[in-house]
C-alpha positions in Angstrom: -117.4 40.2 -12.1 -120.2 41.2 -15.2 -118.9 38.0 -16.7 -119.2 35.8 -13.5 -122.0 37.5 -11.5 -123.7 34.6 -10.2 -120.1 32.9 -8.9 -119.0 35.7 -7.3 -122.2 36.7 -5.2 -122.1 32.9 -4.4 -118.3 33.3 -3.0 -119.4 36.9 -1.6 -122.1 34.8 0.2 -119.8 32.0 1.3 -117.2 34.6 2.9 -120.5 36.1 4.8 -119.5 39.6 3.4 -121.6 42.7 2.8 -120.2 43.3 -0.3 -123.0 43.7 -3.3 -121.6 42.4 -6.1 -124.2 43.2 -8.3 -124.5 46.7 -7.4 -121.3 47.1 -8.4 -121.7 45.6 -11.5 -124.7 48.1 -12.2 -122.2 50.7 -11.4 -120.1 49.8 -13.9 -122.6 49.4 -16.6 -123.6 52.7 -15.6 -120.6 54.4 -16.0 -120.0 52.6 -19.0 -123.2 54.0 -20.6 -121.9 57.6 -19.3 -118.7 57.5 -20.7 -119.9 57.0 -23.7 -122.3 59.6 -23.9 -119.2 61.6 -22.3 -117.2 61.0 -25.5 -120.2 61.5 -27.8 -120.4 65.1 -26.0 -116.7 65.6 -26.3 -116.6 64.7 -29.9 -119.7 66.7 -31.1 -118.0 69.7 -29.2 -114.8 69.8 -31.1 -116.9 69.4 -34.1 -118.8 72.0 -33.2 -115.5 74.0 -32.7 -113.9 73.0 -35.9 -116.7 74.4 -37.8 -116.0 78.1 -35.9 -112.5 78.4 -37.6 -113.8 79.2 -41.3 -115.0 82.8 -42.1 -118.3 82.6 -41.1 -121.7 84.6 -41.5 -122.3 86.3 -37.9 -125.9 84.7 -37.7 -124.3 81.1 -38.8 -121.1 82.2 -36.1 -123.9 83.1 -33.1 -125.8 79.6 -33.7 -122.3 77.9 -33.2 -121.4 79.6 -30.7 -124.6 78.8 -28.5 -124.4 75.3 -29.7 -121.0 75.2 -27.8 -122.1 77.0 -24.8 -125.0 74.0 -24.9 -122.8 71.2 -25.2 -120.4 72.6 -22.5 -122.8 72.5 -20.0 -124.3 69.2 -21.1 -121.0 68.0 -20.8 -120.4 69.3 -17.3 -123.0 67.9 -16.2 -122.4 64.2 -17.7 -119.1 64.5 -16.3 -119.7 65.3 -12.7 -122.5 62.4 -12.8 -119.6 60.5 -14.3 -117.0 61.1 -11.3 -119.9 59.9 -8.9 -120.6 57.0 -10.6 -116.8 56.2 -11.1 -116.5 56.8 -7.3 -118.8 54.5 -5.9 -118.6 51.9 -8.3 -114.6 51.9 -7.1 -116.3 51.9 -3.4 -118.4 48.9 -4.1 -116.0 47.2 -6.1 -113.0 47.0 -3.6 -115.7 45.9 -1.2 -115.7 42.5 -2.9 -113.7 39.8 -1.7 -110.9 37.5 -3.5 -112.0 34.6 -4.4 -111.5 31.5 -2.6 -109.5 28.6 -3.0 -111.6 25.3 -3.7 -109.7 23.6 -0.5 -111.0 26.2 1.7 -113.4 25.2 4.1 -117.2 26.8 3.5 -118.6 28.2 6.6 -117.8 29.9 9.9 -114.7 29.5 12.5 -115.4 26.0 13.7 -115.3 24.5 9.9 -111.5 25.1 10.4 -109.6 22.1 9.0 -106.1 20.9 11.3 -103.3 20.5 9.3 -100.9 20.1 11.4 -100.4 19.7 15.4 -97.3 20.3 16.7 -96.3 19.1 20.2 -98.4 18.2 23.5 -99.7 20.5 26.0 -97.3 21.7 29.3 -98.1 19.6 32.2 -97.9 21.6 35.4 -97.7 20.2 39.4 -99.6 23.2 40.1 -102.1 25.3 38.9 -100.5 28.0 35.9 -101.2 31.3 36.0 -102.2 33.6 33.3 -99.7 36.1 31.8 -100.8 39.1 33.4 -100.0 37.5 36.9 -96.7 36.2 35.8 -95.4 39.3 34.1 -96.8 41.7 36.6 -95.1 39.5 39.4 -91.5 39.6 37.4 -92.1 43.5 37.0 -92.0 43.1 33.3 -95.5 44.9 32.5 -96.8 47.9 33.6 -100.9 48.0 32.4 -101.8 50.6 35.1 -99.5 53.6 34.1 -100.2 52.8 30.2 -104.1 53.1 30.7 -103.4 56.7 32.5 -100.8 57.7 29.6 -103.0 56.2 26.9 -106.0 54.4 27.7 -107.1 50.7 27.9 -105.5 48.1 25.7 -102.2 49.7 25.9 -98.9 48.5 28.1 -95.4 49.7 29.2 -92.9 46.5 28.8 -90.2 47.0 31.6 -87.2 45.1 32.3 -87.0 41.3 30.9 -90.5 42.5 29.0 -88.8 45.3 27.0 -85.5 43.2 26.4 -87.5 40.0 25.9 -89.3 42.4 22.6 -85.9 43.0 21.5 -84.9 39.4 21.6 -88.1 37.8 19.6 -87.8 40.8 16.9 -84.0 40.0 16.5 -84.4 36.2 16.5 -87.3 36.0 13.9 -85.5 38.4 11.7 -82.3 37.0 11.9 -84.5 33.4 11.1 -86.3 35.0 7.8 -83.2 36.4 6.7 -80.0 34.3 7.3 -81.7 31.2 6.9 -84.7 31.8 4.2 -83.2 34.4 2.1 -85.7 37.5 2.8 -84.8 41.1 2.9 -84.9 43.2 5.8 -86.8 46.3 6.0 -87.6 49.0 8.3 -91.1 50.4 7.3 -93.0 53.8 8.0 -96.2 53.2 10.5 -97.9 55.6 8.4 -99.5 55.1 5.0 -101.7 56.7 2.8 -105.1 56.3 3.3 -105.3 55.3 -0.5 -102.5 52.1 -0.8 -104.2 50.9 2.7 -107.7 50.6 1.1 -105.5 49.2 -2.2 -103.8 46.1 -0.1 -107.6 45.4 0.9 -107.9 47.5 3.9 -111.5 49.6 4.4 -110.0 53.1 6.7 -113.5 54.4 7.1 -116.7 52.7 8.9 -117.5 52.2 12.5 -116.2 49.1 12.6 -113.2 50.0 10.9 -109.6 48.5 13.1 -107.7 51.7 11.3 -106.9 54.7 12.8 -106.8 57.7 10.5 -104.8 61.3 11.1 -107.6 64.1 11.4 -107.0 66.3 8.6 -104.5 64.0 6.7 -104.6 61.7 4.1 -102.2 59.4 6.6 -103.2 56.2 8.3 -101.7 54.3 11.1 -100.9 50.7 9.6 -102.6 48.0 11.2 -99.5 45.6 9.4 -96.1 46.1 7.9 -97.8 44.5 4.8 -99.5 47.6 3.8 -96.0 49.7 3.3 -94.1 46.4 1.8 -97.4 46.1 -0.3 -96.8 49.5 -1.3 -92.8 49.0 -2.2 -93.7 48.1 -5.8 -96.7 49.7 -6.4 -96.4 51.0 -10.0 -94.1 48.9 -11.2 -93.1 46.5 -13.8 -90.7 43.3 -12.9 -88.6 41.2 -15.1 -90.0 37.5 -14.3 -86.5 36.6 -13.4 -86.7 38.6 -10.7 -89.5 36.7 -9.0 -90.0 35.6 -6.0 -89.0 38.5 -4.3 -88.9 38.3 -0.4 -89.4 40.6 2.1 -89.3 40.9 6.2 -90.0 43.9 8.0 -90.5 45.1 11.7 -93.0 47.5 12.0 -95.6 48.6 14.8 -99.4 47.7 14.1 -101.8 49.8 15.7 -105.4 48.4 15.5 -108.8 50.2 17.0 -110.0 46.5 17.8 -113.5 47.8 17.3 -116.0 45.6 19.0 -113.1 43.5 20.9 -113.8 42.5 24.6 -114.0 39.9 27.3 -111.3 37.4 28.2 -110.0 37.3 24.7 -109.1 41.0 25.2 -107.4 40.7 28.7 -103.7 41.8 29.3 -101.5 41.5 26.0 -103.5 38.9 24.1 -105.5 42.2 22.0 -103.8 45.4 22.1 -104.1 48.8 20.4 -100.1 49.0 19.5 -97.8 46.2 19.0 -94.4 44.9 17.2 -94.5 42.8 14.5 -91.8 40.8 11.8 -94.1 40.5 8.9 -93.0 38.2 5.7 -94.2 39.6 2.2 -93.9 37.5 -0.9 -94.1 38.9 -4.6 -94.4 36.2 -7.3 -95.7 34.7 -10.5 -98.6 32.7 -10.3 -97.2 29.4 -10.7 -94.8 30.0 -7.7 -97.5 31.0 -5.4 -99.2 27.8 -4.1 -95.7 26.4 -3.2 -94.5 30.0 -2.0 -97.6 29.5 0.5 -97.0 26.2 2.0 -93.0 27.5 2.2 -94.2 30.4 4.5 -96.3 27.8 6.5 -93.5 25.8 7.1 -91.4 28.9 7.9 -94.0 29.6 11.0 -94.2 25.8 11.6 -90.1 26.0 12.1 -90.0 29.0 14.5 -92.4 28.3 16.9 -91.6 24.4 17.1 -88.0 26.3 17.8 -89.4 28.0 21.1 -90.6 24.7 22.3 -94.6 25.8 22.2 -97.7 23.0 21.6 -99.7 24.7 18.6 -101.8 23.7 15.7 -102.0 25.1 12.0 -105.5 25.7 10.4 -106.8 25.9 7.1 -109.2 28.5 7.7 -112.9 28.8 6.1 -114.5 30.9 4.0 -116.1 33.2 6.7 -112.8 33.5 8.5 -110.7 35.2 5.6 -110.0 38.7 4.8 -111.4 40.7 1.9 -107.5 39.9 -0.1 -106.9 36.3 1.3 -107.5 33.4 -1.6 -106.6 30.9 1.5 -105.6 31.9 5.0 -103.5 29.3 7.6 -103.7 30.6 10.8 -101.4 29.3 13.5 -102.9 28.2 17.4 -100.7 28.2 20.3 -101.9 26.5 23.8 -102.0 29.0 26.7 -102.1 27.4 29.4 -102.9 30.6 31.5 -106.1 31.4 29.3 -106.6 27.5 29.1 -107.7 27.6 25.5 -105.5 28.2 22.1 -104.9 31.5 20.9 -104.0 33.0 17.6 -100.0 33.9 16.9 -99.5 33.7 13.0 -101.2 33.6 9.6 -99.8 33.0 6.3 -102.1 34.0 3.2 -102.1 33.8 -0.1 -103.7 36.9 -1.9 -103.2 35.9 -5.8 -103.6 39.0 -7.7 -106.1 41.0 -5.6 -103.8 43.7 -4.4 -101.3 43.5 -7.4 -104.4 45.0 -9.4 -105.1 47.5 -7.2 -101.6 48.3 -6.3 -100.6 48.0 -10.3 -97.5 45.4 -9.8 -96.6 44.0 -12.8 -94.4 41.7 -14.4 -93.3 41.0 -17.5 -93.0 37.2 -18.5 -89.6 35.9 -19.9 -91.3 34.2 -22.5 -94.9 33.3 -23.5 -97.3 30.5 -22.3 -98.0 32.3 -19.2 -102.0 33.5 -18.7 -103.7 36.0 -16.1 -106.0 32.7 -15.9 -103.3 30.6 -13.9 -105.0 29.5 -11.2 -101.2 28.9 -9.0 -101.7 25.3 -9.1 -98.0 24.5 -10.0 -94.6 25.7 -9.0 -91.3 26.0 -9.9 -90.1 26.3 -6.5 -87.3 28.7 -7.6 -85.0 30.6 -5.2 -86.1 34.4 -4.2 -84.3 37.6 -5.4 -83.4 40.2 -3.4 -86.3 42.9 -2.6 -87.2 45.7 -1.1 -85.7 48.0 -4.2 -87.2 50.1 -6.2 -87.0 48.0 -10.1 -88.3 48.3 -13.6 -90.3 51.0 -14.6 -93.8 52.7 -14.0 -96.0 50.5 -14.7 -99.1 51.4 -17.6 -102.4 50.1 -16.1 -104.3 47.5 -18.0 -103.2 48.8 -21.3 -99.5 47.8 -20.5 -99.5 44.5 -23.0 -97.4 41.6 -22.4 -97.4 42.2 -18.8 -99.6 39.9 -16.3 -100.1 40.9 -12.5 -97.6 39.6 -9.8 -99.3 37.5 -7.0 -98.5 38.5 -3.1 -98.5 36.7 -0.2 -98.1 37.5 3.6 -97.3 35.4 7.0 -96.4 36.7 10.5 -92.7 35.2 11.4 -93.5 37.0 15.0 -96.1 39.3 16.6 -94.2 40.3 19.8 -97.4 40.4 22.4 -99.2 37.1 21.6 -95.7 35.2 21.7 -94.7 36.8 25.1 -98.6 35.2 26.3 -97.5 31.8 24.8 -93.5 31.9 26.0 -95.1 33.6 30.2 -98.1 30.9 30.4 -95.9 27.8 28.7 -92.8 28.1 30.6 -93.7 29.2 33.7 -92.6 28.0 37.2 -94.0 27.2 40.3 -91.9 29.9 41.9 -93.1 32.4 39.7 -90.2 32.4 37.5 -90.3 31.5 33.7 -87.6 29.6 31.5 -86.2 31.2 28.9 -86.4 29.2 25.3 -83.1 28.4 24.4 -83.2 30.3 20.4 -83.4 33.9 22.5 -81.0 33.2 25.1 -78.1 34.5 22.8 -80.0 37.5 22.4 -80.8 38.2 26.2 -77.3 38.1 26.9 -77.1 34.5 28.0 -80.3 35.0 30.4 -81.8 31.7 31.2 -84.1 32.1 33.5 -86.4 35.1 33.9 -86.9 36.1 37.8 -88.1 39.1 39.3 -85.6 42.3 39.0 -83.3 42.7 42.5 -84.7 45.5 44.4 -82.2 48.0 45.1 -81.4 49.0 49.2 -83.7 50.9 50.9 -86.9 50.1 48.5 
C-alpha cells in the first residue's frame, strides 16, 4: 500500500469506499518509528541490567538502578502508544478494499455489464400476483405471527413453504456435491468477531449488517462464507491439495440497516434465512478459471429450475471490500415487476487469506505472490472441510504463498421461493413445482392450498 499509495487511493475512490489509505500509511510509518524506539529502549534497558551483574560501588549501582527505573517508565509509555497506533493501523488498513480486476466496469450499479441473458420472461394470461399474496393464499408463510414473536422482516414457513425450503437446500447441496465435487459441511451460526473481520466484514458501526452478541466476542454470521473461511485459518497447505472446494448449509443473519421500501417486502429482504454457500481455496493461477466455474454452476442451477435471469459483471461501486471481481445473478420476478438478485460469485484473491493467514507451499519454483491469476491449469478439486497442513508462521514463513479465496451462492432460499412462486403461479392460485425439485417434495407437482380439516 505504501509503495503504491496513489493507485490504492484511486482504487478506493473508484469503489466509493470511505476507507483512508493515506491515513493507514501514516499510521504504519508511526508504528515503525515507535517500534524502532521501543527496540532501542529495550536494548538500552538490557545493557543497563547487564552492567549491574558485576561488583559495583554503591553510588554506581544506585545510578544504574535509577537509570533502569527511568528506562522502564519510558518504555511503558512508548509501548502503550505503540499498542494504540497498531490498533488504529489495523482498523484503517482493514477498511481498505481489495484491488479491482481490470475488466470490472467503473461506477455505480447502472454500469453493470450484462454477461448472459438466460431464458425469457414468463407470459401470463392474467395479472400476476406477488409472492406475498401467493404464499399467504397457499398457507405457505405467516408474517403476522413472526412479527409478534420476533419483529418485522421475520417469517414462518408453513406446509409447502417449509417443505420447499428443505427441497431447495437438498437439491442445491446434492448438485454441487455429487456433480461438482464440493465437500459438504454444516457450519456454526456463531463466529468470533475477529474471524468475521478477517473475512472483510465490519461487525461494528451504525450501518453494520452484523448482529453481535452482547458481552461476548461472538457474532451471528451473515453468510457461511465466514465459518468456511475460518476452517483453514493459520494453516499451511500443500499445492497438490488445491483447489479445495467446500459447500455449506448455514443460517444467515443480517440487520438490513437502511433497507426499506418495496425491495424489503415479504421474503425478499429478511433478517434470517437459509443458504447453501460454495467456498474455494486455490492457487492464484487457478482463481480466474474457478471463478468462471462458479458462475457456470450458478447458471446451470437456475436454468435447471426454468428461471429467466441475467448474469452481471458488477461495477466497482457495488463490490464489497474483499471482492476483486463479482458476478451477480438477477432473476425476473413478475410479481415485483423487476429483476432481483438471487446469487453472486466473487473472487477475493488473497484479501481474506492474508488476514486469515492461509498459505500453501508451492510444489516447485516459479510461483510468485505477484501472480495475477490470469491463467489457469483447470485442475480438479481436492477434498475439503478437514484441517490439513501445519500452523502457519505468518509473513516469516519462507517458501509459502497465500492462497486465493472465492465464494458463490448456490441457493439463497427466500429469494428462490420468491422467484419460483412468482414465475410458476397459475391463474387458479396454485404454483407449478419445477421438475428438479419434485423428488425432494415427495413427488409433489403442484402446490395447492392445504386441505381444510372437517369442521374448520
